N, C-alpha and C positions, 0 to 999 in steps of 0.2 A: 504494500500500500504506500503510495507516495503521499508526502505531506509537506506543506510549506513551513511546518514548525521546526525550528532549529533546536529548541529545548525539547528533548525527546522523553521527558519524564512521564507524561501522561500516555503518549503513544506506546512507549515500551512496556506499559503495565496493562495494556488491553488483554483480554483473554485470547487464547489461540483462535485463529480464523474459523476453525470448525465449530466454535461455540458462538460465533456472531449470529445475530438474527438475519434472516433473508430480507434484504431491503429491495423492494421493487419500485421502480420509477417508470412505469410503462404507460402512464396517461400522457396524452399529446402535449399538454402544457409543461410537463416536466422534461420532455425530450430536448427542449431548447436550453436547459441548464448545463453549462460546461462542467467538466470533471472537477475543476477547482473554481470556487466562486466565493467572494466575500459577501455574505448575505446582507450585512448591514449596508454596504455600498449598493448592492442590488436593490434593496428596499428604497433607499433614497433616490437612486437613479430612475427607478420605475415611477415613483411618485412624481418626480420632476417631469419625466417624459409624458405623463398623463395630465400635466397641468395642475398638479396638486401642491406646488411649492408653498403657496400661501394658505393652504387649508390647515385647520388645526390637526396636530399630530399627538401632542402630549398635553394633558389638561389636569389641573388641580384646582382647589378652591383659591389658591394664591396666584396662579398664573397659567397661561395657555401659550404653548409654543407651536408655531407652524413647522411644517417639514423643513423649510429653509432655515429657520432659526435653530431647530434641533440639529440639523446637519452641521451647521457652523459650530455649535457647541460640542458635538460629538467629535468633530475633526480636531478641535482645540484640545480636548481631553486626551484623545488618542495620540496626538503629537507630543503632548507633555509626557505621557507614559513612555513613549519610544525615545524621544530626543533628550528629554531632561533626566529621566530615570533609567534609561538604557535597557529597558525591557525588550525582549526578542520574542518572536512568535513561538508559542508553546509555554512561555512562562505562565505561572498561575498567579492570579490576582484575587485576593480576598476582598469582597465587598460586604460591608456590614452597614445596614441602615434600614430605615423605614420604607414604606410604600410611598415613594415620592417621585416627582419629575427628576430631581437630581440623581436619584438611584437609577432610574431608567436610562438617563443620559450616560451615567458611568458604565452601566452594563453594556449598552450599545457601543461605547468607545472601546471598552476592553475587547469585545468581540471583533470590532473593526480593525483593531491593531493586531489581530491574530493571536491574542492571548487567551488563556483559559479562565473563565469566570468561576470563582468559587464563592457562591452567595450564601 
């Protein structure tokens, strides 16, 4: 199995391939997904392509973020994790917090950076 993760801790601790579940991606809409894809980037790319950049994406009692605003903040957090803290794909990141917009942004940023979320 190929992986973009340079930190192999999680990958190396998977069960033997014979114990993996059978994953079937045989519906037409799933055929267009490449073998490797960053799902957070794909989420934002598809929202923008469909004209949803300014539509609400994350909402709480205190604030509402559009797809565009969320993407900007997710990019900022992901860049901080990689450039300032030196994390590499596959590193584990512990997220501890409540059910909030900030936690959702952090989760998305960790995944976008290719890191493994431990929530």
